[in-house]
N, C-alpha and C positions, 0 to 999 in steps of 0.2 A: 757485272753480270751475274757472278755467282751469287752474290748476295741478294739481288732481285729475284733470283730463282727460289731462294730459300723462304724469303718473304711471302713469295706468291704460294709456296709449298704449305706453309705454316697457316695460310688464312683459311678459315671455316668457310663453307658454302653459305649463303646468304640465308638469314633466318626468314621462314615465311610468317607473313604477319597474319595472326590471327584475330579474329575478333573476341576479344574478353569481355566478358559481360559480369558486372558486378550484381551480387545478389544485395539488395536492399531489404532491409525490416520493413515490411508492410504494416501499414496501421489503419485502423479504422478512424478516419477523420471525423466523424460524426459521433462518436462514443461519447465524447466529453459534453455534448450538446442533449444527451438523453437523461433521463431521470436517474438512472443507475449510474452514469458515468459522474454526474453532478454530486450524488450522494457519496459516492467512492472519494471523490475528490475532496469533498468536505470533512469525511472521515479521516482522511489522510493527515489535511492541514489541521484539523482541530484536535484530533490523536497526537500529531507532532507538538502542538502547543502544551497539550497536557504534560507530557513528558520532560519539554524543555523548561517550562515554569517551574516544575517540581524540582528537576535536575539541576538547576541553577540555585539551588538553596541549600541548606544543610539538612535535607531529608532524612538522613540515615540515621538522626537521633529517634526520630518516630516510625516505629515498625509498621504502622498503618500506611505512612508514606511510601514506605519500601514497597508495599502492596500495590500502591498507585503506580508507581514506575514500572513494577514488573507487568501488570495489566496493559498497561498503556503501550508498552512496547512489544508486548506479548501480542496485542491484538493489531498492532501498526504494522509490523513486518509482513503478515499474510494479507494484509489489506492492500499494501503496495503490490506484493506479488499477484495478487488477483487483479488489480488494477492493469498492470502491465500485460498479463494473460488477456484480457479483455480488449485493450487498446490495440495490441497486436494481431488479435484475431486468432489466437493460438486455441481459444476454445473451439472454435470450428476445423482447426486441423488434426486435434486429439478428440476424436469423438468417443474414446473407449471411458473417458472420463466423464461422470456424472455430474456436469459443470453446475446445473441448477441445484441440485441435492447438496452438493459442496458449497455453494454460494448461501444456501439456506441454513446449513449446520453453521457455518462460519458467522454470519450475521446474528443469529438468533443467540448463539453462545457468546458472542461479543456484546450483544444487547445486554443481556444478564450479568456479565463481568461488568461491563461499564456502569451499568446500574449501582451496583454493590461499590463499585471504585467511587463513582460520584457521591455516594453518601458518606462513605470513610472519608473522601477528600474534604467535604463541606466540614463534617466533625472535627477533622485535624486542623482547620482554620483556628479554632478557639485555643489552641496550643501555643498560638504565636502571639505576640503583642502588637496590638492593633496600630497601623503606621509604619511598621517596620517593613524592611525588604521581604522577609519571609511570609508575613501576613498578604500582602500585597499579591505576591507570587502564587501563594496557596488559594487565595480568594479566586484568582482569575484562573488557575487551574481547575478548580471546583465548578466555575461557570463553564468552562469549555469541556469539562468532563460530562456534565449535565447534556452539553449541546452534542458532544459525540454520541451520548446514549441515543438522542433524538435521531440523529444520522443513520445509527446501525439499525434503530427501531424501523425507521423508513425504509432502508435497505431490505430488513427482514420481511418487511410487507411486500415489496416488489419481488424478491425472491421467493416467497411463498405463492404469489401468483403466477409466476413464471413456472414453479415447481408443479403446481396444480393444474395448468394447462399442457403441461408436458406429460403429466400422469395420465390426463384424460384422451391425450392423443395415442397413448399406447393401447 
């Protein structure tokens, strides 16, 4: 009997059941079907292909290809961040940041950098022997660098149009 009394005394009162709601990360399901979303995805994929194709070779022997790696990764990381920001709708929750101006600056500078990078990448293909692994990868990376330049140019045009309409509304 003593033992039962001790056990009953040690028991805690029943825990009330609370409705636990978990916060899910909301995202705009239709963003990837817009022109801005498609171009951002194309920039991410093509930019990734540029640095993977160059990075898979002995690029460090040519300083020009080191520049290609630098620019491709430098543009790729903020593009992913911007894509996630637009996909999750964070740009609507943080109105203090001028997102249209930021987008315009990022896309315009990436277009200029990628144009120079694509030309440098194309000129570097001549340094490799035709038919070898380095040649094929560098030629493919030059193609994707020009394709990425076109994607950033398209995003720059869209960002400029958004920026212009935002400026006119104010």
